[in-house]
N, C-alpha and C positions, 0 to 999 in steps of 0.2 A: 556716700562718699568720698569717695579721694579729691581733694582738688588738684586743680594739673598741677602743670608749672611756672608757669605765670606766676599763677596767686601766691606758694611756698617762697614763688621771687623777693613781694615784693609784703609776704609777711614780713623775713629778716629786715631788710630795709628799714619798715615801718620801726621793728622795735629798736634797729638801730638811732632812727630816728625822732622815738623817744613815746609813738601815739597806743595814745589807750585803746583799750575794749576786747583788745586786740589777746588773750587768755582764752588759750584753749583745755578743753579740761576731760579725760579720760572717763570714759563707767567705768566700773565700779565690776570687778570680776565676780560676777559669781557662783562661780565654778568654786569646787571642790578642789581644792590642792593635798596634789599626795608628794610620795618621799621616803627622804629616813623620821620626817615628825614633821607638825604644822609649820603652815606659813610661818615664815619672820620678817622681822620690815627690817630697813635696808633704811638706820643711823636711824638719821626724825625725820626723815624722807612724806614722813609718812608709806610711800610702795610697800605694796606687804609685794611679798618673794618663794617660792617652794623652797627651799635649807635645798633643791637639786642645781641647778641653771646646769643647762644644753651651753655644751659650747661646742655651737654650728660651726667653726671654718672645717672642722676635714670633712663636711660629707657632705654630696653634690644630692642629694636625695632626700622630695619632699618630705613623701611620704615617713620620711623616717622621721622630722622634726615636727610631721601633723601625730607621731604614734605616739613621740612622746610624749606631746600637749596630750595626747586622752588617755595617759598613763600619769598625767598630773601634777605636767612641771609647767607653767606658767613662763618659766624666766627661759631667755634666750638669753646667746652676745654673738655679739659678730662681731664686724670693723669693717668701717672703707676700705682696708690695704689688703684685704685677707679677698685672695683671687682677683685682683684689677674690677672687683663689687660685686662681682659676679658669687661672693653670701650672700652682701648683700639681700641681690635681687631674689632669690634664695629661698632667704627668709622672707620678704615680704609676700612669693607668693604660694612659699606653703602658710601663710598667717591670715591670708588672703578670706573674712571674710568675717573674719575671730578677732579685731584684728584687738578689740577692747576689751580682750580677756586676756588680753597678753602683754609679757612683762620684756620690751629691747631692751637692752641697750646696747650701745654702738660704738666706736670708736674714731676718733681726727685727729691727726696732729700735724706738728709743721716742718718741715723736710729741712736740714739746711738747704738743703743746694738753692730755693723757693725765696730763703734772705741775705739776698744779697749785703745787706746791711746789718744782719748778724741783728736784729730788731732791733738800733738802734734810732735815733734822734727821730724824727719824722716819719722818714721813710721806712720807720722798720713795723714804723705803729699801720701805718698803711701795709706795707706788708700783709704783719699776721693778719690784721683785719680784714680783705683780701681775701686770706687764703684760707682761716677760716672760715667765711662764711661764705660763701664757694663749696666749702665738700663742708660742709650741713646739707647746699642744697643737695647738692651729689648724693648725701644718703637718707634725705627723707624722699626722692624721687626714685629711686633705686627700693627699697624698701615699700614706697608704694602708702608710707603716710605723711604726716601734717606735723604729728611732734613727737617725738623719742624719750621716753623711758628717760635712761640715762643716758648722759653722754658721756664718755671718758675722755682725756689728750688720752690715745694715746700712747704709749711706747716712755709714759717722759726720762727725759736725764738728764737734761738742761736747765737748773733751777731759778734760770736771770730767764728763761723762758714763761718756763711753768708759772713762773709767780709776776711774771711780763704784769703789768698793770694793765695794755690793748689784751692780753688772755684775759682777767678779770676782769677786764670789762665784757670779752665775747658774749663769756657766760653765764655773768650775771647776766644780762640786759639779756638774753635768750632767756635764762627759766624764772625772770619777770612778767618775760608775756607769754609763755605760753608753747612756744619753741621747743622742748626742752622742762623736763617734771624736776632733775635734781642731775648735777654733773660732777665731776668728780678726775681722779687720772690713773691707769694704769703705768707700773713704773716694775724693776726685778732690784733686787736685793742688794742690788751695787747702792743702791738708793736714801737707803732708806733716810739720810739728812733729810729726801723731799716731805714725806710719812711725818717727821717731828717740827719741819717747818709747818703741815699742815693741821699737828694738833696745834704745834705754835699760836696761829694764825684763825683754823677751823672756816677758811672758806670755802673747800671744797665739801662737798658733799659723802663724798663716794673714795675709798682707796683699792683698787686692785690688784694685789700685787703674789708671786709665790710664798705656799703657804703647804707644808708640808708632814708628816712624822718625822723623815727623812730630815729635815734641813737644807735638803740636797735636791737638785737631780740633773739628768742625761737627757736633753730633745733627744724626743725621740724622731722627727726628720732632720733636724743639723747637725744634732749628738751636741749643740754645745753644753756645758760641761755649767754649773752656778751652783754654791752654798752658804750658809750665812750665820751672824750668830742667830743660835737658834732661842738664847733668850731675852737677849734687844730689838730684836723682832715681836717678839712674842709681848713683851709691856709693853714696844711704840700700839703693838695693835688693842691692846688689854687698853692705852689712852681712848687712844681712839677711838673708841666702843663709850669709855663711861661720856664724852665727848658730843657722840650720839654721830659719828662718824661713820657709814657703812664701809665694814670691809666686804667684801670679794676677795674670797681665796678662789688662784687655781696652782697649773703645776701639781693640783692632788692629789694625783694617779700617779707621777712623774719619780717621785722619793720609787715607788715601788711597792708590791705590797702590806702587809702588815698584820700581825695576829695580835688582840689584844692580852693573848694571856698564853701560855705555859700550855702544852696540850690542844689550842685550837687552833683552826687553821688558818694562814696567813690567806689577804686577800684584796683586791681592790674597794672591795665595797667595805671589808675597816680601815680600810686604807679615810677613804675618803669620809667614813665613818669619827674617825679620831682629828678632823678638819673640826667638821662641826660639832664633835661636842666642845669647841671651846667658844664662847655666850658670843662674842664680842664676833663670828664670824655671820653674816648676813648671810650669803647662801657657797654656797660649796659648788668651781664652776669646771662642768665635765664635758672636755674634747671626747664625743661616741663618735663613733666610723658608721657602727655596723645597730641590729638588731639587739642583738645577743647583749652582746655593751649596754644597750638602756635598759633592761631589761634584771641583768645581773646588778642596775646601781639601782632599782628597784623596790629587786627584792627586799 
């Protein structure tokens, strides 16, 4: 049974206070995981996920999430900012009753307008702690759960905030107390300095970055374009994988369809297969909007 909101608040507060005995554990998943291949470990976290991750942000249908789960996807990606929190609520409703069979990855972030101090000094530390803890509380309530398997710092861009001592303390405390099982960050490819620093310090358990065969993408909704040094990115992600850092690839279909060779038909299915052939990739997140897309990727 999901605990009441006040219980979750006390739980988070107790974690910051350093109280013992609050660690939560999820039941092991007894279901068979299907998809492109066998289940994969997310780095050294011990979390086993389907190679295909259901990207929930583009759907408003509980039935689609349930269908993907029934087809073997045990990994669902969402975030606090998607749909003003409605996407997390959607995911929470879809997995009600099977929570412990599902790996949830959600995201929270620090907004510049929430940090008048810019994260500096004692006041900055207090602002960071308050924003992250209150946002996590909102995510737990929306998802209807007392723990999140993988919690990411969403859209990291400022190195000083991602690696701020208070940010690190927050993620470390939440992990040690069981509110989250693993932590990480998502970032785009002009922020390879963040990947490089995490490879050096090995603090965050998971990184989520755009990765596809083209080495570029055009966002299907906003039209924003991004490209990157593919060789450099593969080198950084390969290093991350060797150091036990889990890699979740996003924008896996945004590079367009892919053909594995002459005479072979190009498809989004093959584009995802190209991503998954890299051993450092734990899972490929795909934003699926309808049943046809789910069927295409599990075929």
